[in-house]
N, C-alpha and C positions, 0 to 999 in steps of 0.2 A: 504493499499500500503507498502510496505517494506520502512524504512525511507533512506535506503542507495540508493535505487532505485529512491526514490523521489527527493534526493540531487543530484544525477547524472543527471537525467533529467533536473532539474532546471539548474544546471550548464551549461550543454551542450546548453540550450536554451539561457542564459543569454551571454555565451561566444561567440556564433555565432551571437548575435543579431546585431552587428555592420558591419559583413561581407558584406551584401548588401551595405552599405554605402561605404564601403572601395572600393568596386568594381566600383560603380556609379562614384566616385571621380577619380579613376585611368582612366576609360573610358573617362570621360568628361574633366579631368584635370581642374576642376573647384571647388573650396572650399569656395566660395562666402558665401554659407548658412551655413557653418561650424563654430560654436562658438569655438574659441580657449580655453576661459575660461572652457567651458564645458568638453572639453577635458583634460584639465589639472587637473580638479576636478576629473572626472571620472578615470583616470589613477592613480590619488593619492588614492582614493578610492579603486580600485581594487588592488593596491599594498599592502595596508593595509590588505585587506582579505586575500592575499597571506601569509603575515607576520602572522595573526591570524591562518591561517590554520596549518603553521609550528609550532606555538605555541600550537596548540591543537592536532597536529600529525593526521591531516584529509586530507588525499590524495585527494578526490573529491573537497574540497575547494581550496588546492594548486592548482591543475591542472587546473581546469575550470578557475578560476582567473587569473592564469600565462598566460593561452592562450588567455584571454581577454586583458590583460596587452600588450601583444605581438601585437594583432590586432590593439589596440588604437594607440600604438606607431607607428604603420605602418600608422596609419590615420594621426598622429601628424607629421611624417615625410613628407607625401604628402602635409598637410597643409603648412608646411613651403617651400616645393619645388614648389607649385602651386600657392601660395599667391601672387596674383599680386599686393598688398601693399608693398610688400617686394623688388619688383623689381625696379632698377633705371630708 
């Protein structure tokens, strides 16, 4: 298999992996089972991958991980919005 195609497929799969979770959270407005620490670590790691992609000038790495950062930042926003522990 072509290396670029392999990278693109891997990037697409990992980038969209959190979309079902995001959809579930938006529908149910429930983030009880979401770990804030996991989200923060994941967003940090994905952001470093984006930076790495820029350093290596690798568009598949940049695009797939940037998309994943956006999805996970959306999940983080939902976490802050729907977290019952933050409500007075």
